[in-house]
C-alpha positions in Angstrom: 28.7 32.9 3.8 25.4 34.7 3.4 24.2 31.4 1.9 24.7 29.4 5.1 23.1 32.1 7.3 20.0 32.1 5.2 19.6 28.3 5.6 20.7 27.7 9.1 18.1 30.5 10.2 15.3 28.5 8.2 16.5 25.0 9.7 16.8 26.4 13.3 13.6 28.1 12.8 11.9 24.4 12.0 13.6 22.9 15.0 12.1 20.9 17.5 13.5 22.9 20.1 16.4 21.2 21.2 19.2 24.0 20.4 17.7 27.3 20.4 15.5 26.5 23.9 18.9 25.2 25.1 20.5 28.7 24.8 17.3 30.8 25.3 16.6 28.6 28.5 12.9 28.1 27.6 11.0 27.6 24.4 10.7 30.5 21.9 7.1 30.9 21.0 7.5 33.7 18.7 10.0 35.4 15.6 10.4 39.2 15.2 11.3 40.0 11.7 12.3 43.7 11.8 14.7 45.8 10.6 16.7 47.4 13.4 16.8 51.1 13.8 20.7 52.2 13.2 22.2 54.0 10.1 23.5 50.7 8.8 20.1 49.3 8.7 21.0 45.9 10.9 18.9 42.9 10.5 18.8 40.5 13.4 19.7 36.8 12.3 17.2 35.4 15.1 15.0 37.3 17.5 12.6 35.5 19.5 10.4 35.8 22.2 9.7 33.2 25.1 6.5 32.7 26.8 7.3 34.9 29.6 8.0 37.6 27.2 11.9 37.6 27.3 13.8 38.6 24.1 16.4 36.0 22.6 18.7 37.3 20.3 21.0 34.8 18.4 23.5 35.8 15.4 25.0 33.1 13.2 28.7 33.2 12.4 30.5 30.8 10.2 33.8 32.2 10.7 36.1 34.3 13.5 35.1 38.0 13.2 37.3 40.2 15.6 34.7 42.9 15.5 31.7 40.3 16.4 31.2 41.4 20.1 31.0 45.3 19.2 28.3 44.4 16.3 26.4 42.3 19.1 26.5 45.5 21.4 25.1 47.5 18.5 22.2 45.0 17.7 21.7 45.1 21.5 21.0 48.8 21.7 18.9 48.7 18.4 16.8 45.8 19.7 16.4 48.0 23.1 15.2 50.9 21.1 12.8 49.1 19.1 11.1 46.8 21.9 12.2 48.6 25.0 13.8 45.8 26.7 17.4 44.4 26.4 17.8 41.1 24.8 19.6 37.8 26.3 22.3 37.6 23.3 24.7 35.0 22.2 26.6 34.4 18.9 26.3 30.6 17.6 29.3 29.6 15.5 29.3 27.1 13.2 32.8 27.3 11.4 35.1 24.8 10.9 38.2 26.5 12.8 38.2 26.7 16.8 36.1 29.6 18.1 38.1 32.3 18.4 36.1 35.6 19.1 36.2 37.8 22.0 33.2 37.7 24.2 33.2 40.9 26.1 34.3 44.7 26.0 36.0 46.3 28.7 36.5 50.0 28.8 37.2 52.6 31.7 33.3 53.5 30.7 31.7 50.3 29.5 31.5 47.0 30.3 29.6 44.4 27.9 29.2 40.5 27.7 28.1 38.2 25.2 27.9 34.6 24.8 29.8 32.7 22.3 28.6 29.2 21.8 30.6 26.6 19.2 27.9 24.5 18.0 30.2 21.8 19.1 29.5 22.4 22.5 25.9 20.3 21.7 25.8 16.6 21.7 24.6 15.4 18.2 22.9 12.7 19.8 19.5 14.2 20.8 19.4 16.1 17.8 20.2 12.8 15.7 17.4 11.0 17.5 14.8 13.8 17.4 11.6 13.2 15.7 12.1 16.6 14.1 13.8 16.5 10.7 15.3 20.0 11.1 17.0 18.7 14.3 18.6 15.9 12.7 19.9 18.0 9.9 21.5 20.3 12.1 23.1 17.8 14.2 25.9 17.4 11.5 27.0 21.0 13.2 27.1 19.3 16.7 30.0 17.2 18.3 30.0 13.9 16.5 31.1 11.0 18.2 31.2 9.0 14.7 30.8 11.3 11.5 30.3 8.6 9.2 27.6 7.0 11.4 25.7 10.5 11.7 25.5 11.1 8.2 24.2 7.8 7.2 21.5 8.5 9.9 20.1 11.7 8.8 19.3 10.5 5.1 17.4 7.7 6.5 15.4 10.5 8.4 14.8 12.4 5.1 13.4 9.1 3.4 11.2 8.7 6.1 9.7 12.2 6.1 6.9 12.8 3.6 7.8 12.6 -0.2 7.4 16.4 -1.2 9.9 17.3 1.8 12.5 14.9 0.8 14.1 17.1 -2.0 14.4 20.3 0.1 15.7 18.6 3.0 18.6 16.7 1.0 19.3 20.3 -0.3 19.6 21.9 3.5 21.6 19.0 4.5 24.1 20.2 2.3 24.6 23.6 4.0 25.4 22.7 7.4 27.4 19.7 6.0 29.4 22.2 4.1 30.7 23.7 7.2 32.0 20.5 8.5 33.5 19.7 5.1 31.5 16.4 4.9 30.1 16.9 1.5 31.6 13.5 0.0 30.6 11.8 3.1 27.0 13.4 2.4 27.0 12.4 -1.3 28.0 9.0 -0.7 25.3 8.3 1.8 22.4 10.0 0.2 23.6 8.1 -3.1 22.2 4.8 -1.4 18.8 6.6 -1.1 15.7 5.7 -3.1 15.3 9.5 -4.0 14.7 8.9 -7.8 11.4 7.5 -7.1 10.2 11.0 -5.2 11.5 12.9 -8.3 9.7 10.8 -10.9 6.5 11.2 -8.6 6.6 14.8 -8.4 3.9 16.4 -10.4 6.6 19.2 -11.5 9.6 17.3 -13.1 8.4 13.9 -13.0 6.6 14.1 -16.6 9.5 15.9 -17.7 12.2 13.2 -16.6 10.0 10.6 -18.4 10.0 12.8 -21.8 13.9 12.6 -21.6 17.0 12.8 -19.6 18.4 16.0 -20.3 15.1 18.1 -20.2 14.3 16.2 -16.8 17.7 17.1 -15.2 17.2 20.7 -16.7 13.8 20.6 -14.8 15.2 19.1 -11.6 18.2 21.9 -11.4 15.6 24.5 -12.4 13.3 23.4 -9.2 16.4 23.5 -6.9 17.4 26.9 -8.0 13.8 28.2 -7.4 13.9 26.4 -4.2 17.3 28.4 -3.3 17.0 31.7 -4.7 13.4 32.1 -5.6 12.1 32.7 -8.7 14.2 31.9 -11.9 14.5 35.1 -14.0 14.4 35.0 -17.8 17.9 35.5 -18.3 18.6 32.4 -15.9 15.7 30.0 -17.9 17.5 31.1 -21.2 21.1 30.0 -19.7 19.5 26.9 -18.7 18.3 26.0 -21.7 21.3 26.4 -23.6 23.4 23.9 -21.3 24.7 20.5 -22.7 24.3 17.4 -20.6 27.9 17.6 -19.0 27.1 21.4 -17.8 24.3 20.2 -16.3 25.8 17.8 -14.4 28.6 20.2 -13.1 25.8 22.9 -12.2 24.4 20.1 -10.0 27.5 19.7 -8.5 27.8 23.7 -7.9 24.4 23.7 -6.7 25.4 21.8 -3.3 28.1 24.4 -2.4 27.4 27.9 -1.4 27.2 30.4 -4.7 25.0 33.4 -5.8 23.0 32.9 -8.8 25.2 34.7 -11.2 28.2 32.6 -10.2 26.2 29.2 -10.5 25.2 29.9 -14.0 28.3 32.1 -15.0 
């Protein structure tokens, strides 16, 4: 689920504040990105600070983990050691199964509580209506009144965004969509978007598409891989160069699902 965590952190940091400000009780004005001082080298998913200086720590979880409440206690202690202040903490759960994690620890010498928030506690409508594209994308994790209607509205928002933003936004939508098992619905709705025009106008792979279908598909996939994994290593470029048209199509499908670069090109 590491890929989901990375995608959700990126989307949530770009949100207009509807979700995280609601959790923190105040807009978050600053994000901290620090390696926490524990033997295991914990790194907090989201560690923010409000205008009043209060710390808010959020961990993203896409599956139930019986040890999560203990991990949150460890995170809290590490943050206190780094900042001299105990954060307001919560686990933001985005899994498909019902939330089933303990939210407290009780021992003869210790009492600890941690908020466990299921993303479905948020109403999707304010997120879908937000002018912020990241809010629209993350809405698929919230409580949807009509899944098909909600998914239809998000591609419309993507289409209304700047052309250079649309390809990456479409890719971002697949991550939370996958957590809600909405891949097929998303694929059907996004297929109605005139996204090909954006691709054709793109400085990087538009000319390649015009030179030939296979070369264009390979260029698009390489760009998407770069967006998702960073700079494409030499061995991966060589592997891409040797793929047939059917293999390229299969790779494009695999790109819509969680995987490592090795799994993608395996």
